[in-house]
C-alpha positions in Angstrom: 0.4 111.7 140.1 -0.8 111.5 136.6 1.2 109.9 133.8 1.2 113.2 132.0 2.7 115.0 134.9 5.3 112.3 135.5 6.4 112.1 131.8 6.7 115.9 131.6 9.0 115.9 134.6 11.0 112.9 133.2 11.4 114.6 129.9 12.6 117.8 131.6 15.2 115.7 133.4 16.5 114.3 130.2 16.6 117.8 128.7 18.5 119.2 131.7 21.0 116.3 131.5 21.6 116.8 127.8 22.1 120.5 128.4 24.6 120.0 131.3 28.1 121.4 130.9 30.3 118.9 129.0 32.6 118.6 132.0 29.7 117.4 134.1 27.7 115.4 131.6 29.7 112.2 131.8 29.3 111.8 135.5 25.6 112.7 135.3 25.2 110.0 132.6 26.9 107.5 134.8 24.7 108.2 137.7 21.6 108.1 135.5 22.7 104.8 134.0 23.2 103.3 137.4 19.6 104.4 138.3 18.3 102.8 135.1 20.1 99.5 136.0 18.5 99.7 139.5 15.0 100.3 138.0 15.5 97.3 135.7 16.4 95.2 138.8 13.5 96.4 140.8 10.8 96.3 138.1 12.1 93.3 136.2 11.1 92.3 132.8 7.5 93.3 131.9 6.1 96.4 133.6 3.5 99.0 132.9 3.9 102.7 132.8 1.7 103.1 135.9 4.0 100.9 137.9 6.9 103.3 136.9 4.8 106.3 137.9 3.9 104.7 141.2 7.5 104.0 142.0 8.5 107.5 141.0 5.8 109.1 143.1 7.0 107.2 146.2 10.4 109.0 145.7 12.3 106.1 147.0 15.4 106.8 149.1 17.3 104.2 147.1 17.6 106.7 144.2 19.7 109.0 146.2 21.7 106.1 147.7 22.5 105.0 144.1 23.5 108.5 143.1 25.7 108.9 146.2 27.4 105.6 145.7 28.3 106.4 142.1 29.5 109.9 142.8 30.3 110.2 146.5 32.5 113.2 146.1 30.2 115.1 143.8 26.9 116.1 145.4 25.9 118.2 142.3 25.5 114.8 140.5 22.8 113.7 142.9 20.2 116.3 141.7 17.0 114.3 141.4 15.5 116.7 138.9 18.3 115.7 136.5 19.6 112.2 137.2 16.5 110.5 138.6 14.1 112.1 136.1 16.3 111.3 133.2 16.6 107.6 134.4 12.9 107.3 134.7 12.4 108.8 131.2 14.9 106.3 129.7 13.4 103.3 131.5 9.9 104.3 130.4 10.8 103.3 126.9 10.9 99.7 128.1 7.3 99.7 129.5 5.0 97.1 128.0 2.3 99.8 127.4 4.6 102.5 125.9 5.3 102.8 122.2 6.1 105.4 119.7 6.6 108.1 122.4 3.2 107.6 124.0 1.4 105.3 126.3 -0.8 102.7 124.7 -4.0 102.0 126.6 -5.6 98.5 126.3 -9.3 98.0 126.6 -10.0 95.8 129.6 
């Protein structure tokens, strides 16, 4: 998966989360926040955008496990196209090679 495809999907997830009905948004935010915390734990301090894309492309089962543990009685809050994509979009901002809303490419 290309970075451009991934970031488009992630941005759409953030948009869908922000447009969710107010009565659902708080729980969706909690689930997404738990996913961001798990991304931080899994990727650690310094990481590159491609590492995040690779992790996303693998569609790890742990994403749904986290969502289900945060909202066990609310399966609508597990929708990957909302909570997972929004979490990846938010965590992208911490990538070492991402700044100002775009990926910075270093010459190697």
